[in-house]
C-alpha positions in Angstrom: -10.6 9.0 21.3 -10.3 6.1 19.8 -7.1 3.7 20.6 -6.3 1.7 17.3 -4.3 -1.6 18.2 -3.4 -2.7 14.7 -3.1 0.0 11.6 -3.0 -0.8 8.0 -0.8 1.3 5.7 -1.1 0.7 2.1 1.5 1.9 0.2 3.4 1.6 -3.7 6.0 4.1 -2.1 4.9 7.3 -3.9 4.8 10.6 -3.0 0.5 10.3 -2.2 2.0 7.4 -0.4 4.9 9.3 1.7 2.3 11.5 3.3 -0.3 9.0 4.3 2.8 6.9 5.9 3.7 9.4 7.9 0.5 10.1 9.7 0.0 6.2 9.7 3.2 6.5 12.0 2.0 9.4 13.9 -1.1 7.6 15.0 0.5 4.2 15.5 2.7 5.7 18.3 0.3 7.9 19.8 -2.0 4.6 20.3 1.1 2.3 20.5 -0.5 0.2 17.8 1.3 -1.9 15.6 1.6 -0.4 12.3 1.1 -3.2 9.3 2.4 -1.9 6.0 1.5 -3.4 2.7 3.0 -3.0 -1.0 0.6 -4.7 -3.6 2.9 -6.1 -6.7 1.1 -5.9 -9.6 2.2 -8.9 -12.3 3.8 -7.4 -15.5 2.3 -7.8 -18.7 2.9 -10.5 -20.5 2.8 -8.5 -23.6 4.4 -5.2 -24.3 2.6 -3.3 -27.4 2.5 -5.7 -30.4 5.4 -7.4 -29.2 5.6 -10.7 -27.4 7.6 -11.0 -23.9 9.8 -13.9 -23.2 9.6 -16.2 -20.8 12.9 -15.4 -19.8 12.5 -11.7 -20.1 9.3 -11.9 -18.2 10.8 -13.6 -15.6 13.8 -11.0 -15.2 10.8 -8.1 -15.0 9.5 -10.0 -11.9 12.3 -10.6 -9.9 13.5 -6.4 -10.6 9.8 -5.3 -9.7 10.1 -8.0 -6.3 13.6 -6.8 -5.7 12.8 -3.5 -6.0 10.1 -3.8 -3.3 11.8 -5.2 -1.1 14.5 -2.7 -1.1 11.7 0.1 -0.4 9.7 -2.1 2.1 13.0 -2.6 4.2 13.7 1.2 3.7 10.1 2.2 5.0 10.2 -0.6 7.9 13.5 0.5 9.2 11.6 4.2 9.3 9.4 3.4 11.0 10.9 1.4 13.9 13.1 4.5 14.3 10.2 6.6 15.4 9.6 4.0 17.8 6.4 1.8 15.9 6.2 -2.0 16.2 6.0 -2.8 12.7 5.4 -5.6 10.2 5.9 -5.4 6.4 3.1 -7.9 3.6 4.0 -7.7 0.1 1.4 -9.0 -1.4 0.4 -9.9 -5.5 -2.6 -9.0 -7.3 -5.2 -6.8 -7.8 -4.2 -3.8 -5.3 -7.6 -2.9 -3.6 -9.1 -6.7 -3.6 -5.4 -7.3 -1.7 -5.7 -4.2 0.5 -9.3 -5.2 1.7 -8.6 -9.0 2.2 -5.3 -7.8 4.6 -7.0 -5.9 6.3 -9.7 -8.5 7.1 -7.1 -11.2 7.8 -5.0 -9.2 10.4 -7.8 -7.6 11.8 -7.1 -4.3 11.1 -9.0 -1.2 13.1 -7.7 1.3 10.9 -6.6 1.9 7.0 -4.6 4.8 6.5 -4.1 5.4 2.6 -2.4 8.3 0.6 -4.7 9.7 -2.4 -3.8 11.3 -5.6 -6.3 13.4 -6.0 -6.5 12.8 -9.3 -10.0 14.5 -10.7 -12.0 14.3 -14.1 -10.8 12.0 -16.9 -7.9 10.3 -14.9 -9.5 9.5 -12.5 -12.2 8.0 -14.4 -9.8 6.1 -16.8 -7.2 5.1 -13.6 -10.0 4.5 -11.6 -9.0 5.1 -7.7 -7.5 1.8 -5.2 -8.6 4.3 -2.4 -11.8 5.0 -4.0 -12.6 1.0 -3.9 -10.9 0.2 -0.3 -13.1 3.0 1.0 -16.3 0.8 -0.5 -15.0 -2.1 0.8 -12.9 -2.1 3.8 -14.3 -3.5 6.8 -13.1 -1.2 9.1 -12.8 3.0 9.4 -10.7 4.4 6.3 -8.6 7.7 6.8 -7.5 8.9 3.2 -4.4 11.4 3.2 -4.0 13.3 -0.3 -0.1 13.9 -1.4 1.2 17.5 -0.3 
């Protein structure tokens, strides 16, 4: 049985991510591995519909998104620590699959545990799959966990 030293768990704090979080925590605890929680913030679109968004409104949207991400990350870190796991939180900004793969490389992750929504058909075609792109590009094994 392989022991992992560093397990990376990308999270968007959704239901799909929670199932993967639980699995990542269990694996980290089992192997006494460090757990790296990564949340990638996508910058808000500067235009909404046909209307223009002022720079002040854009900054307010960015600040609210950052505050929400920090709050949710703090709660996830506390939950992992309570389970007895060494954990580090990382907030990144950009294209989710790209930032996840970059972080896995930079931090030398041994395993990525990522949630998947299990979309099929048109919704998967149009929405794409972050998990699928991570699987294609990851420098290490990827465990996908489907939401319950």
